N, C-alpha and C positions, 0 to 999 in steps of 0.2 A: 504493500499499500504505499504510495508516493504522495506525500503531504508537503504542500509548499505555503509558508505563512508569510504574508507581505505586509510590512509594517514601515512607517515613515522614517523612525530612527530607534535607538536603543532606549527603551522605556523600562526603568529598573524593576517594577513588580512583575514584569513578563518574564525576566530571566530565570527565575527558579522554575516556572512553568515550561519553559523551553528545554530546561536541563532534563525535567522529568519525562518530556516526551520523547528526548532523545534516547532515553533508556528502553524504550518500548521496541522489542525485537523485531516485530512483525511491522514496524512503521518506519518508512524511508522518510525522515523528517528533515526540513531545511527552513531557515528563516531568510527571507531577502529583505534588505534594509535599503531604502531610498538613499540614506546617509549614513556615513561612519562618523558619527559626532565624537569629537575628542573627549577623553575622559575628565580632563580639565577645560572646561568651556565656559563662555559667556552666556548666561540665560537671562533673556530679555525680561522674564517676569520677576524673577529673583533681583535683576539689576545688578548683577555681580558675576564674577567667575567662580564657578563651583565646581566641586568634585565629590560625587555621591560615595566614592570609596567603595565600590563594588565591582567585580570582574563582570563585564558585559559580553564577553564573548567565549568565555571557556565553558565547555561541558556541552556544547551543541554545534551543529554546523550552520554556518551563516555565510552570506555574500552581501557585499555592499556596493550598490551602483555607483557611488561617488567616492573621491578621495576623502582624506580626514578634514573635518570642519571644526573650527573652533568657536563658533557663534550659532545658536540656535535659532536666532532671529531670521535667518534667510531661508530655513526649510520650507516654510509654508507661503513664501512669496509666490505670486501668480508666474513671474517668470521661471522660478525653480521648479514649481509643479509641472509647467509646460514642458521644461527639459527632462524631468523625471519620467513624464509620460512617454517621451521618445525612447527613453532609454529602457523603461519597463517593457515596452512592446518588442524592442530588439531582444531583449534577454528572453522573454517568454517564447518568442518564436525560435531562438536557438536552443533553448533547453527543453522544448515541448515534450521530448521523450522522456524526460526526468520528473515528471509529476503528472498526478492525475487529479487531485483535488487541491484547489487553491483557496485559501482564506484571505480577504481583504480586511485589513484592520482599520475601519473608518470609511466614510463616504466621499473622500477627496475625489476630485474628478480625475486624476490619474488612475485611481481604482476601478471608476466606472467605465471609463475608455477602455481599460484592460480587460474588464468584464465582458463587453461587447465583442472584443477581438477573442478572448477565451471561449465564448460561445461558439465562434465559427470554427474553433479547434475542438469542439465537443468535450470540453473539460467540465468538471462539476466546480461550482462557484458557491463560496461562503461568505457572508458579510458578518464580521464582527464590529459592534458600533456600541458607544456609550452616549448615543444622542437621546435627548428627552425632549418633550414638547412644552417645556415651561418658559415662561417668559412673554413679555408683551411685544407683539410684532405687528406692525402696520399691514394693511389690507395687501398692499403690493408685496411685501415679503412673503406672506402667508401664500399667495398666489404662486410666486416663484419656487418656494419651498415645495408646495404640493406637486408641481410640475417635475421638479427636479428629482425628488425622491421616488415618486410613481413611475417616472421613466426608468430611473435606476433599478428599481426592484424587478422589472421586467426579466433583466438579464442574471438575476440571482437565485440560485437553488434553495438555499438554506439561510435562515437568519439565526445567529447565535446571540441570544440577549443575556444581559448581566443581571438584570433585576426588573421588577415590575413595571416601573416607569418606562424603561427600555422596551419591554414588550408591548406596551400600550403605544409607544411612539411608532414601531413597525406596523402595528394593526392600523393605526390611524392614516397610514399612507399605503393602505390597500393589501397588506400582507395577509395572507391565510394564516389563521392560527396554527395550522397543521404543519407549516413550514417553518414555526418558530420553536427553538430549543432553548431552554434556560440552562446556561453554562456560566455559572457565578464567576465573577472576577476573582482570581486568586490573590494572596497576599504576598508580600516580602517577607519571609519568615525567618526567624531566630536561627534555626538550624542550618539555613542557607548562608547566613552572613557570618557567623562566629565559628571558630575553629572547632570549639568544644565549650563545656560549661564554665571552666576556669578562665577561658577567654572572655566571656561574657560578664563574668563576676568582676574580672579585674577592669574591664570598661566602666561598669557600673560604679565601682569605687572611685575611678577616675572622674567620673561626671560629677560625684557627690562631693569630692574633694576640690575640683576646679570651681564649682558654683556654691560651694558651702550650704549644700542642700542636706539637710538633717534626715538620716535614713527613715525616720517615722513622720516626717513632715507630709501632710495632706496636700496633693497637688491637683490642680485644674490646669490642663495643658492646651495651649494652642500651638499647632505646628504646622507651617506652611509659607506661602508667598504672602507678603505683607503688601497686598494690593487691594484695590477698591472691591473687587468681586469676591474675596475671602472675608472682608470686613472685620479686621482685628480690632479696629477703633470701637465698633460697636461692642465687642467683647469686653474691651477694657473699660468702657464707659458703665457697662452693666455691672461689671465687678466692682468698680470705685461706687456706684450709687447703691448696691446691695447691703444687707445686713448679714453678709456671710462673716462667720467667726474668723478672727485673725490667725486660728490655726491652720487656716488653708493659705495655700500659696498659688498665685497665678503666675505660671511660667510661659513665656512667650518665646517661641522658637521661630526663625525664619529670617527673610531678608527681602528687600523689594522696595518700591518707590515710597511706600509709607513708614519706612524705617525711622526717619526723623520725626515724624509725627507720633510715633509709638513712643520714642524715647522722651519726647516733649511732654506727653501726657503724664507718663511715669515720673517724670522730673517734677512737673508742676504739682502733683497730688502727694508727694512725699510719702507714698505707701510703701511700708517696709515688706509687705507680702505681695509685691510684684516683681518679678524677675524677668530681665531680657537676657537671653543667651545667645542671639544671633543664628545664623545658618549652621545648621548641624548636618552632617554626612549620615549615610544609613546606619553605620555602627553606632553613632551618637543618638540618633533619633530613636532607634529601637530601644535603647538603653532609658531614654526619658519616658517613653511608653510604660517601660517596666517599674519606673518610679511614680508614675501619676495613677489617681484613682478616676479622674473624668477628663475625657477629651471633648473638646468643643470644636464644631465647624458651624460657624454662624453665617455661612455663605449667602450671597444674593444670586439672582439668575446668571446662569453661565458656568455654575459649578457642575461637574460630573458626578459620579456616584460616591466619590469621597474616598480616596485611597487611604488617607489617615486613618479614617474609621475603621476599615477593615485591617490594616496593620495593627492597630492597636488591641483589637479583639483578642489576640493571642496572649495578651499581657493582663487579662483579667480587668479591663477598664469598662467603666460605664460610659456611654455615649450621649452627647447633646448636639443636636442638629437643628437647623432652621428647615422650614418645609419647602425650601428651593434646592436642597440637596437631592440628588438622585436616589440616594439609598434610603431616605426618609421612611417610606412605607415598610421596609424590612426592619428599621428601628422598632416601628410600632408592632408590627405583626409578629415579631420575634421577641418582643419586650427586651431590646437591648439597651435602651435609653428613652430619652424624653426628646419629643420634638416641639417647637416653638414657632409661632406665626413670624415669618421674616420681617413683617412690618412693624412689629411690636416689640421695642427694647424692653417694655414693661413685663412682657411674657417671657422674655429670656431671663430677665432678673428674677422672676417668680420660680421659675423652673431651676436655676441655679441654686436660690435659696432653699427649695424643697429637697433638692437631691443631697446638698451638703447638711442639712439639717436632719433628714431621715436615713439613719444608718441601715436600718432594715431594707428600704428601697435600694439603697446604693449597692449593698452586698447582693441583693436579688439580681439587679441589672448587670453587675460585674460578672457573676456566676452564669449568666444567660449567655453574655457576650463572648465568654472563654468557651462555652459550648458551641456557640454558632462559628467560631474559628476554625472548628474541626472541619467545617464543610467548605472551608475556602483555602485549606492546605494546598500548595502546587501539586503534591502527589494525588490528592483526591480528586481534583479538576482534570489533571492529566488522565486518570482513569477514565473519567466520565467522558472527555473528549475521545479517547482511544475506542471505548465501547460504541459510541455513536457513529464514528468512522467506520468501524468494522461491521456495524448493523447495517450499513448502507451498501 
């Protein structure tokens, strides 16, 4: 069985899944990247040079259509996508004997044009998308989206959904429910990142020492890009205005255009229980999850399903998210955390106060979260994918 996975660039949470798929004896698996993004590169949303400190190519076969890039900003420019389309078509034609089933990661137009071409070659095409239909869009944009997605879906055989809102998105644009399969997004897990338990413990002690975090300190964590969409300022304001006990520490991890605003708010309010730690690589951020009790993702429209939430579940964390985060129905349905109305800061305050005050509720949500994490381990998702491929 020859399976080709086409992806724009190296996405860290996908790497453990690729490694697990490579282990399948009856699966001839390969990843095709548009770009070879440098390990140390400038990320336009983090607004700085970053290195996630995870090996992005070891343990599975891959090929990159481009030479090494040091800036993520150019990947999705119109010119680059046009250039990628040409290179994709040439590669797919030359390698047509080396794959049977192709998965396109995202509705980018290079993937859709390639899907039309692959139909002529009588290949099976799967789309893997994290798209939703949340947000305020004008009439013209709704019409254009409707045309684009419905046209694209004509050339796709299967649709692999990551969650309920993603399934709803597919159905809204004419996809038959029978063609949609739920394949949850796998997490970047502890076992993949750390050599062994001692390696993890040493990293944990290093983080505690560097940031003077008491081992028994109760922590609310924001981890991610400090940009408008992620709304770190909303969380800061809610925490400052709340009546949360001083035994709780708000930990802000990340970087981006709002960095100075975050630091200014912290400085002006002189709160001793707010700590900014800046950008953290994968080893560091997983360690912060393990030290935290609550993970908050207060995002506005444009957020995907919420990787930080998925990654944190393995560390026994309760989750708090706005109702504009793609994963929010799963939080409710699996009782993993609390969801607040994105337009109401007062509701975020109430949710945080309730969760930090009610120890029984906190422990219940943490337990459920840890149990849920078993369903999104890379090995579990790889087995699910393999069974589905063999079934067909």
